[in-house]
C-alpha positions in Angstrom: -0.1 -0.1 -0.1 1.8 3.1 -1.2 2.3 5.8 1.6 0.4 8.8 2.1 3.0 10.5 3.7 5.0 13.2 1.5 8.1 15.3 1.5 10.4 13.0 3.2 13.4 11.3 0.5 16.6 9.8 0.9 17.7 7.3 3.6 16.6 9.2 6.6 13.1 10.1 4.9 12.5 6.4 4.2 13.2 5.7 8.0 11.2 8.9 9.2 8.8 7.9 6.8 8.4 4.0 8.4 8.4 5.6 11.8 5.9 7.9 11.2 3.2 5.4 9.7 4.0 3.5 12.8 3.9 6.2 15.2 0.5 7.3 13.7 -0.9 4.0 13.7 -0.1 3.4 17.5 -1.7 6.9 17.9 1.8 8.2 19.2 3.0 11.0 16.7 3.4 13.4 19.7 5.2 10.9 22.2 7.4 9.9 19.1 8.3 13.7 18.2 9.1 14.4 21.8 11.2 11.5 22.2 13.2 12.4 19.1 13.5 15.6 20.2 15.3 14.5 23.3 17.3 12.1 21.4 18.8 14.5 19.2 19.3 17.0 22.2 21.3 14.1 23.8 23.6 13.8 20.3 24.0 17.5 20.1 25.2 17.8 24.1 27.0 14.6 24.1 30.4 14.2 22.3 30.6 10.6 23.2 27.1 9.8 22.0 27.8 11.5 18.8 31.1 9.6 18.4 29.4 6.6 19.2 26.6 6.9 16.4 29.1 7.8 13.9 32.2 5.7 14.8 32.9 3.2 12.1 35.2 1.0 14.7 32.2 -0.1 17.4 30.0 -2.4 16.1 26.9 -2.5 15.1 26.0 -4.8 18.2 27.7 -2.7 20.3 26.2 0.4 19.0 22.7 -1.2 19.6 23.2 -2.1 23.0 24.5 1.4 24.2 21.7 3.1 22.4 19.3 0.6 23.8 20.5 1.5 27.3 20.8 5.5 26.5 16.8 5.2 25.3 15.8 2.9 28.4 17.5 5.4 31.0 15.9 8.4 29.7 12.6 6.9 29.6 11.8 6.7 26.1 8.8 5.0 24.3 8.7 1.3 23.2 8.3 2.3 19.4 11.0 4.8 19.6 13.5 2.5 21.1 12.4 -0.5 18.8 13.3 2.2 15.8 16.3 3.1 17.1 17.5 -0.7 17.6 16.4 -1.5 13.9 18.6 1.5 12.8 21.1 0.2 14.8 21.0 -3.1 13.6 20.9 -1.8 10.2 24.0 0.1 10.5 22.2 3.2 9.8 23.3 5.2 13.3 25.2 7.8 11.7 22.2 9.1 9.9 19.9 9.2 12.9 20.0 13.0 13.1 18.4 13.2 9.4 16.0 11.1 10.3 14.8 12.9 13.4 15.1 16.2 11.1 13.2 14.5 8.4 10.4 13.0 11.0 9.8 16.6 12.5 9.4 17.7 8.7 6.9 15.2 8.1 5.1 15.7 11.6 4.7 19.8 10.6 3.3 18.8 7.4 0.9 16.2 8.6 -0.4 19.6 10.8 -0.3 22.0 8.4 2.7 23.6 9.4 6.1 24.9 7.6 9.3 23.2 9.2 11.7 25.6 10.2 15.6 24.7 11.1 17.2 27.2 13.4 20.9 27.1 14.2 22.3 29.0 16.8 25.6 29.2 18.9 24.3 28.8 21.7 20.8 27.0 23.3 17.3 29.2 22.4 15.6 29.8 25.7 11.6 29.4 25.2 11.0 33.2 25.1 13.5 33.3 22.3 12.2 30.2 20.3 8.4 31.9 20.6 10.1 35.0 19.2 11.5 33.5 16.3 8.3 31.2 15.8 6.1 34.5 15.8 8.5 36.5 13.2 8.2 33.2 10.9 4.5 32.8 11.5 4.4 36.6 10.3 6.8 36.3 7.3 5.4 32.6 5.9 1.3 33.5 6.8 1.0 30.2 8.7 2.1 28.0 11.7 5.9 27.3 11.8 7.6 24.4 13.6 10.8 24.9 14.2 13.7 22.2 14.8 16.9 24.2 17.0 19.9 22.8 16.6 23.2 24.5 18.2 26.6 24.8 16.6 29.1 26.6 18.7 31.1 27.3 15.5 28.9 29.9 14.8 30.2 32.3 17.5 27.1 34.3 17.7 24.0 35.2 15.4 21.4 32.5 13.8 20.8 30.3 10.5 17.3 30.1 9.5 16.2 27.5 6.8 12.8 27.1 6.0 12.1 25.3 2.9 14.9 26.0 0.3 15.2 29.3 1.9 18.1 30.1 4.1 18.9 33.2 6.1 22.3 33.2 7.3 22.9 35.8 9.6 25.9 34.0 11.9 28.4 36.1 13.0 31.0 33.4 11.4 29.6 34.4 8.1 29.8 38.0 8.4 33.2 37.7 9.5 34.3 35.4 6.4 32.3 37.9 4.4 34.3 40.9 5.6 37.3 38.9 5.4 36.8 38.6 1.5 36.2 42.1 1.1 39.2 43.3 2.8 41.5 40.6 0.8 40.0 42.5 -2.1 41.3 45.8 -1.8 
């Protein structure tokens, strides 16, 4: 039976679509989304965890056991635990962050929202996220689901991606432009 879900392509999109359909069948879309957001935060905050999911040296079995223990300890739902277990078993943990992002995009589309990715140098608080959501809502004309990430390399500012549009107001980019402008003179 063909999927009615659209917008997810590639490897991460296929996995995200499968998880989305399972979560929809189990009436667990929001629970799964919360689990994935928490997991994404864990990956972003822990260098060891990020290294674990990317390491070709660690066996699939060891990766799977480690992820199972982390997810259990974090209180993730059984569906999320099974999903990550399958991802580990298939040797695809390195694509997990992209799968999380694709799932969030699918959920936003399902709800009639636009999905935006916001990258900042430091974690944004609730007030800052709400301000960004309100600004994007005014600019886009519809509800916006924000997927926030942290990249300390930005130094300051934000990078906002909505669909194929990107607004880069990061300090790193501004410094690069200044450097290029100074070389030209």
